[in-house]
C-alpha positions as CSV (number, residue, x, y, z in Angstrom):
1,M,21.4,-5.5,-0.2
2,N,23.2,-2.6,-1.8
3,C,20.8,0.2,-2.7
4,R,21.3,3.9,-3.0
5,Y,18.3,4.4,-0.7
6,A,19.6,2.3,2.2
7,G,20.6,5.4,4.2
8,K,17.2,7.0,3.8
9,E,15.5,3.8,4.8
10,N,17.6,3.8,8.0
11,A,16.6,7.4,8.7
12,R,12.9,6.6,8.2
13,E,13.2,3.6,10.5
14,K,14.9,5.6,13.2
15,A,12.3,8.4,13.0
16,F,9.3,6.1,13.0
17,E,10.1,2.7,14.5
18,S,8.5,3.6,17.8
19,I,5.2,4.5,16.2
20,W,5.4,1.5,13.9
21,A,5.9,-0.8,16.8
22,N,3.7,0.8,19.5
23,D,1.0,2.9,17.9
24,L,-0.1,1.9,14.4
25,D,-2.1,-1.2,15.5
26,A,-4.2,1.1,17.9
27,V,-4.6,3.7,15.1
28,F,-6.0,1.2,12.6
29,S,-8.2,-0.4,15.3
30,D,-9.6,3.0,16.0
31,V,-10.3,3.9,12.4
32,A,-11.3,0.5,10.9
33,D,-15.0,1.0,11.0
34,Y,-14.9,4.3,9.1
35,Y,-11.6,4.0,7.3
36,D,-13.0,3.8,3.8
37,R,-15.5,6.6,4.3
38,A,-12.9,8.9,6.0
39,N,-10.5,8.4,3.1
40,F,-13.2,9.1,0.6
41,Y,-14.0,12.5,2.2
42,A,-10.3,13.3,2.8
43,S,-9.6,12.8,-0.9
44,V,-12.5,15.1,-1.8
45,G,-14.2,12.1,-3.4
46,L,-11.2,11.1,-5.5
47,L,-10.4,7.8,-3.7
48,N,-12.8,5.6,-5.6
49,R,-11.6,7.0,-8.9
50,L,-8.0,6.5,-8.0
51,R,-8.7,2.9,-6.9
52,D,-10.6,2.2,-10.1
53,R,-7.7,3.5,-12.1
54,F,-5.2,1.4,-10.1
55,V,-7.3,-1.7,-10.4
56,S,-7.7,-1.1,-14.2
57,T,-3.9,-1.4,-14.6
58,I,-3.7,-4.8,-13.1
59,D,-3.4,-7.7,-15.6
60,I,-5.3,-10.8,-14.3
61,Q,-6.3,-14.1,-15.7
62,P,-8.7,-16.8,-14.4
63,D,-7.0,-18.9,-11.6
64,H,-4.2,-16.4,-11.0
65,K,-3.0,-16.4,-7.5
66,V,-3.1,-12.8,-6.3
67,L,-1.7,-11.4,-3.0
68,D,-2.9,-8.1,-1.7
69,V,-0.3,-6.8,0.8
70,C,-1.6,-4.4,3.5
71,A,-5.0,-5.3,2.3
72,G,-6.9,-3.3,4.9
73,T,-10.6,-3.6,4.2
74,N,-10.0,-5.7,1.1
75,A,-11.3,-3.0,-1.3
76,V,-8.8,-3.9,-4.0
77,G,-9.3,-7.7,-3.6
78,I,-13.0,-7.2,-3.9
79,D,-12.7,-5.0,-7.0
80,L,-10.4,-7.6,-8.6
81,L,-12.9,-10.4,-7.9
82,K,-15.6,-8.3,-9.5
83,R,-13.5,-8.2,-12.6
84,Q,-12.5,-11.9,-12.5
85,P,-14.4,-14.1,-10.0
86,K,-12.1,-17.1,-10.6
87,L,-9.1,-15.4,-9.0
88,D,-7.5,-17.0,-6.0
89,V,-7.1,-14.0,-3.7
90,Y,-5.0,-13.8,-0.6
91,A,-4.8,-10.8,1.8
92,V,-2.2,-10.0,4.4
93,D,-2.4,-7.2,7.0
94,R,-1.1,-6.5,10.5
95,S,-4.4,-5.1,11.7
96,V,-7.0,-7.6,13.0
97,A,-9.7,-4.9,13.1
98,M,-9.1,-3.8,9.4
99,Q,-9.2,-7.4,8.2
100,E,-12.4,-8.1,10.2
101,V,-14.1,-5.3,8.3
102,G,-12.5,-6.6,5.0
103,R,-13.7,-10.1,5.6
104,D,-17.3,-9.0,6.2
105,L,-17.2,-6.8,3.1
106,A,-16.0,-9.7,1.0
107,R,-18.7,-11.9,2.3
108,C,-21.3,-9.3,1.6
109,H,-20.2,-9.4,-2.1
110,G,-20.2,-13.2,-2.1
111,F,-16.4,-13.5,-2.3
112,Q,-13.9,-15.5,-0.3
113,I,-10.5,-13.8,0.4
114,K,-8.0,-15.8,2.3
115,G,-6.9,-13.5,5.0
116,F,-3.7,-13.7,7.1
117,I,-2.6,-11.5,10.0
118,C,1.2,-11.1,9.9
119,D,4.2,-8.8,9.7
120,V,4.3,-8.0,6.0
121,H,8.1,-7.7,6.1
122,R,8.1,-11.6,6.5
123,L,5.4,-13.0,4.2
124,P,4.2,-16.5,5.2
125,F,4.3,-17.9,1.7
126,P,6.9,-19.9,-0.3
127,D,9.1,-18.6,-3.0
128,N,7.6,-18.1,-6.5
129,Y,4.0,-18.5,-5.3
130,F,1.9,-15.6,-6.7
131,D,1.2,-14.4,-10.2
132,V,0.3,-10.9,-9.1
133,V,1.0,-8.9,-5.9
134,T,-0.6,-5.6,-5.0
135,L,0.3,-3.0,-2.4
136,Q,-1.6,0.3,-2.0
137,W,-2.0,3.2,0.5
138,A,0.4,1.7,3.1
139,T,4.0,1.8,2.0
140,R,4.7,5.0,4.0
141,H,4.3,2.9,7.1
142,L,6.7,0.2,6.1
143,R,10.4,-0.6,5.7
144,V,10.1,-0.3,1.9
145,M,13.2,-2.1,0.8
146,K,12.4,-5.1,3.0
147,V,8.8,-5.3,1.8
148,F,9.6,-4.9,-1.9
149,S,12.2,-7.6,-1.6
150,E,9.8,-10.0,0.1
151,I,7.2,-9.3,-2.6
152,N,9.9,-10.1,-5.2
153,R,10.6,-13.4,-3.4
154,V,7.0,-14.6,-3.4
155,L,6.3,-13.6,-7.0
156,K,6.6,-16.2,-9.7
157,P,9.2,-15.5,-12.4
158,G,7.3,-13.3,-14.9
159,G,4.8,-12.2,-12.3
160,H,3.9,-8.6,-11.7
161,F,3.9,-6.3,-8.7
162,Y,1.5,-3.3,-8.7
163,H,2.0,-0.5,-6.3
164,C,0.0,2.7,-5.5
165,D,0.5,5.2,-2.7
166,M,0.7,8.8,-1.7
167,L,4.2,9.9,-2.4
168,R,6.4,12.9,-1.7
169,P,6.0,15.3,-4.7
170,A,9.3,16.0,-6.5
171,N,8.5,19.7,-6.6
172,K,9.2,21.3,-3.2
173,F,6.5,24.0,-3.6
174,V,3.9,21.3,-4.4
175,E,5.2,19.3,-1.3
176,E,4.6,22.3,1.0
177,I,1.1,22.9,-0.3
178,Y,0.3,19.2,-0.1
179,C,1.5,18.9,3.5
180,L,-0.5,22.0,4.5
181,Y,-3.6,20.4,2.9
182,L,-2.9,17.1,4.8
183,K,-2.6,18.9,8.1
184,A,-6.0,20.6,7.6
185,C,-7.6,17.5,6.2
186,L,-6.5,15.3,9.1
187,S,-7.8,17.8,11.6
188,L,-11.2,18.1,10.0
189,V,-11.6,14.3,9.4
190,S,-10.6,13.4,12.9
191,K,-13.2,15.8,14.3
192,A,-15.9,14.7,11.8
193,F,-15.5,11.0,12.6
194,R,-14.6,11.6,16.3
195,S,-11.3,9.8,16.1
196,G,-10.0,8.2,19.3
197,P,-6.8,9.2,21.1
198,A,-4.6,6.8,19.1
199,A,-5.5,8.3,15.8
200,L,-5.3,11.9,17.2
201,K,-1.8,11.3,18.6
202,C,-0.5,10.3,15.1
203,R,-1.8,13.2,13.0
204,N,1.6,14.8,12.7
205,Y,3.2,11.4,12.0
206,F,1.0,11.0,8.9
207,V,2.4,14.3,7.5
208,Q,6.0,13.4,8.4
209,T,5.8,10.1,6.6
210,I,5.2,12.1,3.4
211,R,8.1,14.5,4.0
212,M,10.5,11.6,4.5
213,F,9.1,9.4,1.8
214,Y,10.0,8.9,-1.9
215,S,9.0,10.5,-5.2
216,T,7.7,8.6,-8.1
217,E,11.1,8.4,-9.8
218,E,12.7,7.2,-6.5
219,I,10.3,4.4,-6.1
220,S,11.0,3.4,-9.8
221,N,14.7,3.4,-9.2
222,M,14.4,1.4,-6.0
223,L,12.3,-1.3,-7.7
224,S,14.9,-1.5,-10.4
225,E,17.8,-1.8,-8.0
226,L,16.0,-4.5,-6.0
227,G,15.9,-6.7,-9.1
228,Y,12.6,-5.9,-10.8
229,S,12.4,-5.3,-14.5
230,N,10.1,-3.4,-16.9
231,V,9.4,-0.8,-14.1
232,I,6.8,1.8,-15.0
233,G,5.8,4.7,-12.8
234,N,3.0,7.1,-13.5
235,S,2.3,10.2,-11.3
236,V,-1.0,11.8,-10.9
237,L,-2.2,14.9,-8.9
238,G,1.1,16.7,-9.2
239,G,3.1,13.8,-8.0
240,T,1.2,13.3,-4.7
241,V,0.1,9.9,-5.9
242,A,1.7,7.4,-8.3
243,F,1.0,4.0,-9.8
244,H,3.9,1.6,-10.4
245,K,4.0,-1.7,-12.2
246,A,7.1,-4.0,-12.1
247,R,7.9,-7.5,-13.3
248,K,10.0,-10.3,-11.7
249,P,12.4,-11.4,-14.4
250,Q,12.0,-14.9,-15.9
251,L,14.5,-17.5,-14.9
252,A,17.4,-17.7,-17.3
253,T,17.4,-20.9,-19.5
254,F,20.3,-22.4,-21.2
């Protein structure tokens, strides 16, 4: 697919494909048991507020089919079910360990989330299947154009995609300060939670994914170029985080 960001996507894949293929599963297996707590402390307590704000933007109705991509510990799916218990929620993730934690958390709240372990670049669902798809805090580790295109495929016409992640600030000064903060934060959190060798090995990787990632405006442009409509992107915290909402166009009628 022709997109102005194809070259950057190729550069990201070349830089990170070895880690994506060989290291990330071990990293998330290492951190699964303390993933949510570590992110809470790493965000200086802001994570829950950011997730609440993200979830509040998601339009849901009873009996909607909702897919949470890179669902991790199912935090977003659980929050959506708290708002609307009649949702039909699916979760996909590559990490068995993260989804085991997420399955247990959902059960503790009395919810059932249909979990699938898969490569999220090839979603195991038919075309036009979901009313809502969400993706949060994981896109930096993905081939973005491929995943966004797959999400578009499984969305029903008129369905909505909601995205949230740490992004590369458009302001270079903010980017440098942000990356320095991330380096210090990753070092402190890894010591505090006694991270294993897989997570320690990838500390620099997590900073580099930000440097080679996209700004809020670039994510908005990519979504538009991949066929989404009504794209809205809102930055917070100096552009270090953004929320996006996009719609799959309705089928034309004659």
